[in-house]
VEXNU-287196 format. One record per residue (C-alpha): residue in three letters; y, x, z. Coordinates in steps of 0.001 Angstrom, whole numbers, padded with zeros to 6 digits, always signed. Example, Ala and Ser with C-alpha at 12.3 -4.5 7.8 and 13.67 -1.06 7.14 Angstrom:
ala-004500+012300+007800;ser-001060+013670+007140;
This chain:
unk+000000+000000+000000;unk+002458+002764+000922;unk+001480+004641-002227;unk+002432+001572-004237;unk+005781+001302-002458;unk+006648+004945-003052;unk+005278+005252-006575;unk+008135+003418-008258;unk+005775+000928-009922;unk+007418-001991-008125;unk+010729-003530-008981;unk+013515-003373-006425;unk+012941-007047-005513;unk+009200-006487-005134;unk+009836-003467-002906;unk+012074-005561-000630;unk+009481-008352-000554;unk+006750-005859+000354;unk+008889-004316+003096;unk+009700-007765+004454;unk+005985-008594+004514;unk+005251-005330+006351;unk+008052-005985+008858;unk+006790-009517+009421;unk+003223-008260+009981;unk+004455-005611+012431;unk+006353-008274+014373;unk+003233-010456+014540;unk+001166-007509+015795;unk+003766-006610+018428;unk+003839-010208+019683;unk+000030-010315+019783;unk-000063-007066+021772;unk+002519-008423+024233;unk+000523-011636+024706;unk-002670-009650+025192;unk-000907-007559+027834;unk+000165-010725+029671;unk-003390-012064+029517;unk-004794-008845+030943;unk-002222-008899+033761;unk-003175-012499+034604;unk-006885-011643+034605;unk-006300-008671+036907;unk-004274-010867+039289;unk-007035-013482+039297;unk-009711-010890+040044;unk-007613-009420+042878;unk-007093-012873+044394;unk-010812-013609+044128;unk-011668-010261+045716;unk-009234-010862+048580;unk-010672-014342+049165;unk-014192-012955+049329;unk-013088-010151+051660;unk-011585-012796+053998;unk-014928-014564+053976;unk-013767-017485+051870;unk-016263-018932+049445;unk-015463-019351+045784;unk-016205-023046+046175;unk-016034-025325+049182;unk-018378-028206+049808;unk-017241-031203+051807;unk-019582-033854+053091;unk-016856-036277+054147;unk-018086-039849+053918;unk-021804-039036+053763;unk-024162-040608+056199;unk-025379-038085+058800;unk-028905-038118+057385;unk-027662-037414+053833;unk-025354-034675+055106;unk-028279-033025+056893;unk-030377-033111+053706;unk-027486-031726+051643;unk-027046-028735+053979;unk-030807-028120+054071;unk-030837-027965+050272;unk-027775-025695+050135;unk-029292-023311+052695;unk-032199-022725+050295;unk-029889-021434+047576;unk-029833-017710+047090;unk-027026-016068+045225;unk-027004-012531+043904;unk-024242-011040+041784;unk-025119-010574+038152;unk-024149-007164+036754;unk-022456-008442+033602;unk-021113-011741+034930;unk-019817-011337+038502;unk-017892-014607+038367;unk-021104-016569+037793;unk-022162-016114+041418;unk-020778-018719+043796;unk-020610-018179+047505;unk-021375-021300+049539;unk-019556-021571+052810;unk-019826-024706+054956;unk-016684-026029+056660;
């Protein structure tokens, strides 16, 4: 592309059109890089918040048994106690920590 611009094979108007297209593409790429940077910053903040919550002993989800009959609540907690959760090496966010109230 740059060879074509510098070779003199293009008319003056075509050279300006090509340069405008290049400038427009560069602007699009710069905006995409800025957005990607913002996304990465948000993901880092989310992971830090999740790490801090786990370090405080908070679970990633909370389970409430408000309104359940005592017998159903007992069964629910018995079932939840049987769950085992181990972190997965490639998907750490897929492991939920259960913490009763």
